[in-house]
C-alpha positions as CSV (number, residue, x, y, z in Angstrom):
1,M,88.1,108.6,141.4
2,T,89.8,106.1,139.1
3,W,88.6,104.7,135.7
4,S,86.3,101.6,134.8
5,H,88.2,98.9,133.9
6,P,89.7,96.2,136.0
7,R,93.3,97.2,135.1
8,G,92.4,100.7,136.6
9,Y,89.9,99.7,139.4
10,D,90.9,96.7,141.0
11,P,94.3,97.2,141.8
12,M,93.3,100.7,143.9
13,V,90.6,98.9,146.0
14,A,93.0,95.9,146.8
15,C,95.9,98.1,147.8
16,S,93.3,100.7,149.8
17,S,92.3,97.3,151.8
18,L,96.0,96.8,152.6
19,W,96.6,100.5,153.4
20,R,93.6,100.5,155.8
21,Q,95.2,97.2,157.5
22,K,98.5,98.7,157.7
23,T,97.0,102.5,158.5
24,G,93.3,102.1,159.7
25,V,92.6,104.6,157.2
26,A,89.7,104.0,154.9
27,I,89.7,105.0,150.8
28,E,86.8,104.6,148.8
29,W,87.2,104.2,145.0
30,D,84.6,105.2,142.7
31,K,85.4,104.6,139.1
32,R,84.3,106.8,135.4
33,S,84.3,105.5,132.1
34,L,87.7,105.5,129.8
35,Q,86.3,108.5,127.7
36,D,85.5,110.3,130.9
37,F,89.1,109.6,132.2
38,E,90.4,111.2,129.1
39,S,88.0,114.2,129.0
40,F,86.6,115.0,132.2
41,P,87.2,118.2,133.9
42,V,89.7,117.5,136.8
43,E,88.6,120.4,138.6
44,E,85.3,119.2,139.0
45,L,86.5,115.9,140.2
46,A,89.2,117.6,142.8
47,R,86.3,119.1,144.4
48,A,84.4,115.5,145.3
49,Y,87.7,113.7,145.8
50,D,90.4,113.3,147.9
51,L,92.9,111.1,145.5
52,I,92.2,111.2,141.9
53,V,93.9,109.2,139.1
54,I,94.8,111.5,136.0
55,D,96.3,111.5,132.8
56,H,99.5,113.7,132.3
57,P,98.4,115.9,129.5
58,H,96.1,117.5,131.9
59,V,99.1,118.8,134.3
60,G,99.3,122.3,132.6
61,Q,95.4,122.8,133.1
62,I,95.1,121.5,136.5
63,T,98.5,123.9,137.4
64,A,96.5,126.9,136.3
65,E,93.5,125.9,138.2
66,S,95.2,125.1,141.4
67,C,93.2,122.0,141.7
68,L,95.7,119.9,143.1
69,A,98.2,119.5,145.9
70,S,101.9,119.2,144.5
71,L,103.4,116.0,146.1
72,D,106.8,117.3,146.3
73,V,106.4,118.4,150.4
74,A,109.5,118.8,152.2
75,G,111.4,115.8,153.8
76,R,110.2,113.1,151.4
77,E,113.1,113.7,148.9
78,A,114.4,110.3,148.7
79,E,111.4,108.7,148.7
80,R,110.6,110.9,145.3
81,T,114.2,109.9,144.2
82,A,113.4,106.3,144.3
83,L,110.1,107.1,142.2
84,A,111.8,109.0,140.0
85,S,114.8,106.5,139.6
86,G,111.8,103.8,138.9
87,S,110.3,105.9,135.9
88,V,109.4,103.6,133.2
89,G,110.2,106.0,130.1
90,Q,109.4,109.1,130.5
91,S,105.9,108.8,133.0
92,Y,107.4,110.0,136.1
93,P,108.6,113.4,134.6
94,S,105.3,113.6,132.6
95,Y,103.5,114.7,135.5
96,S,106.4,117.1,136.9
97,W,105.1,120.8,135.7
98,Q,106.8,124.2,136.3
99,G,109.2,122.8,138.7
100,R,106.6,120.7,140.7
101,Q,105.3,117.2,141.0
102,W,101.5,116.8,140.5
103,A,101.1,112.9,140.4
104,F,103.2,110.2,140.4
105,P,103.0,107.4,137.9
106,I,101.3,104.0,138.9
107,D,100.2,102.8,135.5
108,A,102.7,103.2,132.7
109,A,101.5,102.6,129.0
110,S,101.8,103.9,125.5
111,Q,100.9,102.6,122.3
112,V,102.0,99.3,121.6
113,Q,101.2,96.3,119.4
114,A,98.5,93.6,120.2
115,W,98.3,90.5,118.7
116,R,97.2,86.8,119.0
117,P,100.0,84.3,119.5
118,D,97.6,81.4,119.1
119,A,96.7,82.7,115.4
120,L,99.8,84.2,113.9
121,D,103.7,82.7,114.2
122,A,104.8,86.0,114.7
123,P,103.6,89.6,115.1
124,P,104.1,92.1,112.3
125,A,107.6,94.2,112.4
126,R,107.1,96.6,109.5
127,W,103.7,98.8,108.6
128,S,103.8,96.9,105.4
129,E,103.3,93.6,107.0
130,V,100.2,95.1,109.1
131,L,98.6,96.5,105.7
132,D,99.1,92.9,104.3
133,L,97.0,91.5,107.2
134,A,94.5,94.3,107.1
135,R,93.7,93.6,103.5
136,H,92.9,90.2,104.8
137,G,90.4,91.5,107.5
138,R,92.9,90.6,110.2
139,V,93.4,93.7,111.7
140,L,91.6,96.4,113.9
141,L,92.7,99.9,114.7
142,P,91.2,102.1,117.5
143,L,90.5,105.4,116.0
144,R,87.4,106.8,118.3
145,A,88.7,110.5,119.5
146,P,91.2,110.7,120.9
147,H,93.0,107.7,119.9
148,V,92.9,108.9,116.0
149,L,95.0,111.6,117.4
150,M,97.2,109.3,119.4
151,V,97.6,107.0,115.8
152,F,98.7,110.5,114.0
153,Y,101.3,111.5,116.7
154,T,102.9,107.6,117.0
155,L,103.2,107.4,113.2
156,V,104.8,111.0,113.1
157,G,107.2,110.0,116.2
158,N,108.1,107.0,114.5
159,L,109.1,108.6,111.5
160,G,111.7,110.4,113.4
161,H,109.6,114.0,112.9
162,A,107.7,114.0,116.9
163,C,105.2,116.4,116.6
164,A,105.9,120.0,118.5
165,T,104.8,120.3,122.7
166,D,105.0,124.0,122.0
167,P,102.0,125.6,120.7
168,S,103.9,129.0,120.0
169,G,104.8,127.1,116.5
170,D,103.5,124.5,114.5
171,L,102.5,120.9,115.2
172,I,104.5,119.4,112.4
173,D,105.5,120.3,108.8
174,I,102.9,119.5,106.2
175,E,104.7,117.4,104.2
176,T,105.5,114.8,107.3
177,G,101.9,115.1,108.5
178,A,100.2,114.6,105.0
179,Q,102.3,111.4,104.7
180,V,101.0,110.1,108.0
181,F,97.6,111.4,107.6
182,E,97.4,109.3,104.1
183,A,99.0,106.4,105.6
184,M,96.1,106.7,108.3
185,R,93.3,106.9,105.5
186,E,94.9,103.9,104.1
187,I,94.7,101.5,106.8
188,A,91.0,103.0,107.5
189,A,89.9,101.8,104.7
190,L,91.0,98.7,104.9
191,V,89.8,98.0,108.9
192,E,85.9,97.8,109.6
193,P,84.2,101.1,109.6
194,A,83.6,100.4,113.1
195,C,86.9,101.3,114.2
196,L,86.3,104.8,114.2
197,E,84.1,104.4,117.0
198,M,86.0,101.6,119.0
199,D,88.7,102.2,121.7
200,P,91.5,99.8,122.9
201,I,89.1,98.1,125.1
202,A,86.8,97.6,122.3
203,V,89.3,96.5,120.0
204,S,90.9,94.2,122.9
205,E,87.7,93.1,123.6
206,R,86.8,91.7,119.8
207,M,90.5,90.3,119.4
208,A,90.1,88.3,122.5
209,E,86.6,86.6,121.5
210,A,86.4,83.2,121.0
211,N,86.3,83.0,117.0
212,S,87.3,86.4,116.3
213,K,89.5,86.4,113.2
214,I,91.3,89.7,114.5
215,V,94.9,88.9,115.0
216,C,96.6,92.2,115.2
217,A,95.8,95.7,116.2
218,P,99.3,97.5,115.2
219,L,98.9,100.7,117.7
220,I,96.8,100.5,120.8
221,Y,97.3,101.0,124.3
222,G,98.6,98.1,126.0
223,Y,96.1,96.7,128.7
224,V,97.7,94.1,130.6
225,S,94.6,92.1,131.8
226,Y,94.1,91.0,128.2
227,A,97.6,89.3,128.4
228,I,96.5,87.2,131.4
229,S,95.5,83.5,130.7
230,G,91.5,83.2,131.3
231,F,91.0,86.6,131.4
232,R,89.2,86.1,128.0
233,A,88.3,83.6,125.7
234,H,91.9,83.9,123.9
235,R,94.9,85.6,125.7
236,L,96.5,88.8,123.7
237,A,100.4,89.3,123.5
238,F,101.7,92.6,123.5
239,T,105.2,93.7,121.9
240,D,106.7,96.9,120.1
241,I,105.4,98.6,117.6
242,P,105.6,97.9,113.9
243,A,108.3,100.5,112.1
244,V,107.0,102.8,109.5
245,G,110.3,104.5,109.8
246,S,114.1,103.3,110.7
247,N,114.7,104.0,114.0
248,G,113.1,101.1,115.9
249,P,110.1,101.4,117.9
250,I,110.5,105.0,119.0
251,G,107.9,107.5,119.4
252,S,104.7,106.1,120.6
253,A,102.2,108.6,122.3
254,L,102.7,107.9,126.0
255,G,99.9,107.2,127.9
256,G,99.7,105.7,131.5
257,T,98.0,107.2,135.0
258,G,99.1,109.0,137.7
259,I,97.9,109.2,141.5
260,A,96.9,112.6,142.5
261,V,96.0,114.4,145.3
262,S,92.9,117.4,145.4
263,A,94.2,120.8,146.6
264,F,90.5,121.0,148.4
265,S,90.9,117.8,150.3
266,Q,90.5,117.7,153.8
267,A,92.8,114.6,154.3
268,K,95.5,116.0,152.3
269,E,98.5,114.5,154.3
270,A,96.6,111.1,154.7
271,A,96.1,111.3,150.7
272,I,99.7,112.1,150.0
273,D,100.9,109.3,152.1
274,F,98.6,106.8,150.3
275,A,100.1,108.0,147.1
276,Y,103.8,108.2,147.9
277,W,102.7,104.4,149.3
278,V,100.8,103.1,146.1
279,A,103.4,104.4,143.8
280,S,106.4,102.9,145.7
281,G,108.4,99.9,143.7
282,D,107.5,97.1,146.2
283,V,103.7,97.9,146.0
284,Q,103.5,98.0,142.3
285,R,105.1,95.2,141.7
286,G,103.2,92.9,144.7
287,P,99.8,93.9,145.5
288,Y,99.1,96.4,142.6
289,A,100.4,93.9,139.4
290,A,98.7,90.8,141.6
291,A,95.4,93.1,141.6
292,G,95.4,93.0,137.6
293,G,97.5,96.6,137.8
294,Q,99.7,97.5,135.2
295,P,102.4,98.8,137.1
296,G,104.1,102.5,136.8
297,H,107.2,101.6,138.3
298,A,110.2,99.6,136.7
299,A,110.7,97.2,139.6
300,G,107.0,95.9,138.2
301,W,108.0,95.7,134.6
302,E,111.3,94.0,135.5
303,D,109.9,91.4,137.7
304,Q,110.2,87.8,136.8
305,A,107.2,86.8,138.4
306,V,105.2,89.4,137.1
307,N,106.2,89.1,133.5
308,A,105.9,85.4,134.1
309,A,102.0,85.9,134.9
310,T,101.3,87.9,131.6
311,G,103.2,86.4,129.1
312,N,106.1,89.0,129.2
313,F,103.9,92.1,128.6
314,Y,106.4,94.2,130.3
315,R,109.3,93.0,128.5
316,D,108.2,92.9,125.3
317,T,107.1,96.3,125.2
318,R,109.6,98.0,127.0
319,A,111.4,99.4,124.3
320,T,108.7,100.8,122.9
321,L,107.7,102.7,126.6
322,E,111.2,104.0,126.9
323,G,111.0,105.2,123.5
324,A,107.5,106.7,123.7
325,W,107.2,110.4,123.4
326,V,105.1,112.7,125.8
327,R,102.3,114.8,124.8
328,P,102.1,118.5,125.1
329,R,100.7,119.6,128.6
330,H,100.0,123.3,128.3
331,D,96.6,125.0,129.9
332,G,94.6,124.5,126.9
333,Y,95.8,121.2,125.2
334,M,92.9,119.3,126.4
335,A,90.6,121.2,124.4
336,F,93.1,120.8,121.0
337,Q,93.1,117.0,121.4
338,Q,89.5,116.9,121.0
339,A,89.4,119.1,118.2
340,A,92.4,117.7,116.7
341,S,90.9,114.3,116.9
342,D,87.6,115.4,115.3
343,R,89.6,117.3,112.5
344,I,91.5,114.0,111.6
345,L,88.0,112.2,111.6
346,S,86.1,114.4,109.5
347,G,89.2,114.6,106.8
348,M,89.6,110.4,106.8
349,T,85.6,110.2,106.4
350,S,85.0,113.2,104.0
351,G,87.7,112.5,101.5
352,H,89.6,116.2,102.7
353,Q,93.0,117.0,101.3
354,A,95.7,116.2,103.2
355,A,97.7,119.2,103.5
356,Q,94.5,120.8,104.2
357,V,93.8,118.4,107.2
358,V,97.4,119.0,108.5
359,A,97.1,123.0,108.4
360,D,94.2,123.0,110.3
361,L,95.9,120.9,112.8
362,N,98.7,123.4,113.2
363,R,96.2,126.2,113.2
364,L,94.0,124.6,115.9
365,F,97.5,123.9,117.9
366,R,98.6,127.3,117.7
367,E,95.2,128.7,119.0
368,S,95.6,126.1,121.6
369,S,98.3,128.2,123.3
370,P,97.5,129.8,126.5
371,A,98.9,133.3,125.2
372,Q,96.5,132.9,121.7
373,V,93.6,132.1,124.0
374,S,94.4,134.7,126.3
375,G,94.7,137.2,123.3
376,V,91.4,136.4,121.6
377,A,89.6,136.8,125.1
378,G,91.3,140.1,125.7
379,G,90.2,141.0,122.0
380,G,86.8,140.6,122.7
381,A,86.5,142.1,126.0
């Protein structure tokens, strides 16, 4: 099971066809929406599929549910070392949890900046320049859950105050959180209200339309498909995030996907073999990238031909990926991600005080702690 976009589906089908020619093992792929990908229970998928494409914040939950097979099997240490050394930023370790490796990165991404090179001389380098474009109706920003929370994370991180990953304490101090919330409220008032219902795919589609006046999406998960000439009416270019702070393009919320194997699979060894192969550098920079995939291995990001075909998508966003921040991954985080997104959205649309919104985020974060959840359950028994 993978996700429903050419970037997520096409390379898996293409690589599986090659794998069948190579090994005789056939793999059929189903796909689900981006929204499902971000929220659907992994355990349910693991009971239905041998191979699953996951997002790294799920690892605490899937470890607690024992629904995935660890990939750090004996005898393949050299292969894992090669995969780890090819990590783009923290992509490889983001799938490590409690000393085990639960997935291999096959797609590396974080929030970057998308812009229209045919309509702008250069992308905005500072957040203030983004606001100037927004005042003229030239900017969109994906604010549908959970992307509204990803924007919050990235802006906090770019100020040099990354959010906490341990739910035993607050997510962020009130002053920094309130500053970022007000910055989000400011730009939300300048972009179309439809942004509240838009994810990165929807924004990219609007930007790439013929006659579109949108020239910039300052914080958006990069989609290499839109960087390829001919994919849509207008080609999008991608570059590092515009700076709010003074430390360059740091703090972007890491995304991307990893290939995982179901603990319930009746073909576990064959599935693990495919996971090692499809995540390897040669496959990632070769057939995976050629089929429209966005490689999770540095071999693809550094390949001259891969960059030439995508308008230097990888080279132009690499600094942001290397400075990206890994979200919390504890069991309980996924419910927090939804609740926190909802709280930010309600605060933005209802005029709530910034300090109260941030205080609520901190409370929700502490309540997402496995120990806190366990305590609540025990208290009610």
